[in-house]
C-alpha positions as CSV (number, residue, x, y, z in Angstrom):
1,X,0.1,8.2,-14.1
2,X,-1.9,9.5,-11.1
3,X,-4.9,8.7,-8.9
4,X,-7.8,11.1,-9.4
5,X,-9.3,12.6,-6.3
6,X,-12.8,11.6,-5.3
7,X,-15.6,14.0,-5.9
8,X,-18.1,15.2,-3.3
9,X,-20.1,11.9,-3.7
10,X,-17.0,9.8,-3.1
11,X,-16.6,8.8,-6.8
12,X,-13.4,9.1,-8.9
13,X,-13.8,10.4,-12.4
14,X,-11.4,9.6,-15.3
15,X,-10.8,11.2,-18.7
16,X,-11.8,14.8,-17.8
17,X,-10.8,17.3,-20.4
18,X,-12.1,20.4,-22.2
19,X,-15.0,18.7,-24.1
20,X,-15.8,16.2,-21.3
21,X,-15.5,18.1,-18.0
22,X,-17.5,15.4,-16.2
23,X,-15.3,12.5,-17.2
24,X,-16.2,8.8,-16.8
25,X,-17.2,7.2,-13.5
26,X,-14.7,4.9,-11.9
27,X,-15.1,1.1,-12.6
28,X,-14.8,-0.6,-9.2
29,X,-13.4,-3.7,-10.8
30,X,-10.4,-1.9,-12.3
31,X,-7.2,-0.4,-11.0
32,X,-7.5,3.2,-9.6
33,X,-4.6,4.6,-11.6
34,X,-5.3,7.1,-14.4
35,X,-3.1,6.4,-17.4
36,X,-2.3,8.3,-20.6
37,X,-2.4,5.9,-23.5
38,X,0.2,6.7,-26.2
39,X,-2.3,6.6,-29.0
40,X,-4.7,9.3,-27.6
41,X,-4.5,12.5,-25.5
42,X,-7.4,11.6,-23.3
43,X,-6.5,9.9,-20.0
44,X,-8.4,6.8,-18.9
45,X,-8.6,4.4,-16.0
46,X,-6.2,1.4,-16.1
47,X,-8.3,-1.6,-17.3
48,X,-6.4,-4.2,-15.3
49,X,-8.1,-6.1,-12.5
50,X,-7.7,-4.8,-8.9
51,X,-6.6,-6.8,-5.9
52,X,-3.1,-5.6,-5.0
53,X,-1.4,-2.9,-3.1
54,X,-3.0,-0.6,-0.5
55,X,-6.6,-1.4,0.1
56,X,-6.5,-3.8,-2.9
57,X,-7.2,-0.9,-5.2
58,X,-4.3,-1.5,-7.7
59,X,-3.4,-4.0,-10.4
60,X,-0.3,-6.0,-9.8
61,X,1.9,-3.8,-12.1
62,X,0.8,-0.5,-10.5
63,X,1.0,-1.9,-7.0
64,X,4.7,-2.6,-7.5
65,X,5.3,0.9,-8.8
66,X,3.4,2.4,-5.7
67,X,5.6,0.3,-3.4
68,X,8.7,1.8,-4.9
69,X,7.5,5.4,-4.5
């Protein structure tokens, strides 16, 4: 679980790996955390709705985890 850095255009990219070095552009409606689903080796953006935590960029679950760290 991590938060990807923004690129030179200010956009976060998710799921970067060997065959997809560009990744997928951030969905502004979803939580900013990059997760690693157990059924695949390709990371992706958390699909839960934002609105919690710092700047309202996290889902409720990840906001609680960020508060503890």
